[in-house]
N, C-alpha and C positions, 0 to 999 in steps of 0.2 A: 237061588238068586232071587232077589226081590225085584219086583217091577217098580220102578220109580215113576210115579205119576204125581203130579202136583205142579206148583208154580216153578220150583227150582229144578226139578229133574224132568228130563224128557225120557221116558222109558222107551225101550226098544220095541219097535212095532213088528219086528220079525227077526228070524235067526240071522239073516244077512246083516241087518242093521246092528244086531248085538255083536256079531263078529267084528264089525267095523269099529264099534265103540271099544271093544276089548283091545283091538290092535292100536287104537289111538291112545288108550290108557297106558298100554305097555310102552309105547314110544315116549309118552310124557314121563313115566316112571324111569325109563332108561336115561333120559336127559337129566332128571332130578338126581339120580344116583351118580351120574358122571359129574354133575356140579358138586355134589357132596364129596365125592372122591377127590376132586380137584382141590377142594377147600382143605381136606384132611392131608393131602400130599404136600407136606412142607418142603421136601427136597425139590420136587418139581416146580413149585412156586418160586423157590430160591433160585433155581436154575433159570427160570424164565425171567426173574427180576435181574439176575446177573447178566443175562443176554441183553436185556433192555439197556442196562447200565453200560455194557460194553459198546452197544450201538451208539448210545448218546455220547460216550467218551470219544468214540471214533469220529463222530460228527463234529464234536467240539474241537478235537485235534485238527481236523481238516480246516475248520473255521479259523482257529488260532493261527495255523500256519499261513493261511491266506491273508489274515490281518497283519501278521508279522511281515510277510512279503510286501504287502502294500505299504506298510510303514517304512520298510527298508528302501523301497523305491522312492517314497516321498522324501526321506532324508537324503538319499543320493541326489535327487533332483535339486533340492534346496542347497546342498553343498556345492553342486556344480554351478548353480546360479550365483551363489556367494563367491565362488572362485572366479567366475567371469567378471563379476562386479569389482572384485579386488584387483584383478588384472587390468581392467579398464582404468580404475582410479590410479593404479601405479603407473600406467602408461601416460596418463594425463599429467601426473606429478613429475614424471621424468621429462616430459616435453616442456613443462613450465620451468623446471630447473635448468634444462638445456638452453631455453630462450633467455632466462635471466643471466646465466653464465656467459652466454654470447654477448649480451648487452653489456655486462660488466667488463668483459674483455675489450670490447670496442671503446668503452669509456676510459679504461686504463691505457689503452693504446693511444687514444687521442691526448690524454693528459701527458703521457710520456713524450709524445711528439711535440707538444707545446713546450714542455720543460726542456727538451733537447734544443728546440729553436731558441728558447730564452737563454740557455747556457751558451749556445753557439754565438749569439749576439754579444754576449758579455766577455767571452774568451778572446784574447787578442789573436790576430791572424797567425803570428809565428807559432803560438802554442797549438793552434788547430793544425797547422802543417806538421808539427812535430808528432802530434797524436795520430794523424792520418798515416804518416810514415811508419810509426810504430805498429799500427794496425796492419799495414801491408807487409811488414817484415817482423813477425813476432819473435823469432829466435834471437836475432841480434838485439832486439829491444829488451828481451828478458835478460840476456847476458849483461847488457849495460845497466839495467835496473838492479840486478843482483850485485854487480860491482859497486854501484852507488850505495846499496844497502850495506855492504861490507864496510865501505869507507865511513858511512854514518855510524854504524855500530862500533867500529874501532875508535872513532873520535869520542863517542859517548863513553865507552869503557875507559878510555884514557883520561877523560875529564873526571870521572868518578874515582879513579884510583890515584890520581896525582894530587888530589886535595890534601891528603894526609901529611 
C-alpha cells in the first residue's frame, strides 16, 4: 500500500485510521455496485416503473370518480332547480288561466243575463207564460211539440207531392 501524502490525499496516520478508510471505501464501493446493478436490472426497473404507473392510475381513477360524482351531483341539483322553476311557472300559468276563465265566465253570464232581459222585454206576456208552463211540464210540452212537428211535416210533404 502506498501512503498518500499530498494536497489531494490524506494518508493514514495509523493502522486504526487505515482500517477506517478501508471500511469507508468498501461501503462506497458497495453503494456504487448496488447502483450499477440497479441500472443493469431492466426487469426490476420495469417492475418499479409499472408499480409507479399502477399507483398513478389508481390515484387518477379515484380522482376521476370523485370528479364524476361531483358532476353528477351538480347536474342533479341543476335539474332539481329547473324542475322547481318549471313547476312554479306552470302553477302561475294555471292560476292566470283560471283567473281569465273565471272572468270570461262572468262576462258571458252578464251578457246572457242582459240578452235574456232584452228578450223578455220584447216577448209578449202570453208567450212568456206559455214558455214558463212548458218549462214546468216538459213531458206534455214535448208531446205537443212532437205532434205539431208531425202536422207540419205532413203538410209539407203533402204540398210537395200534390203539385204534380
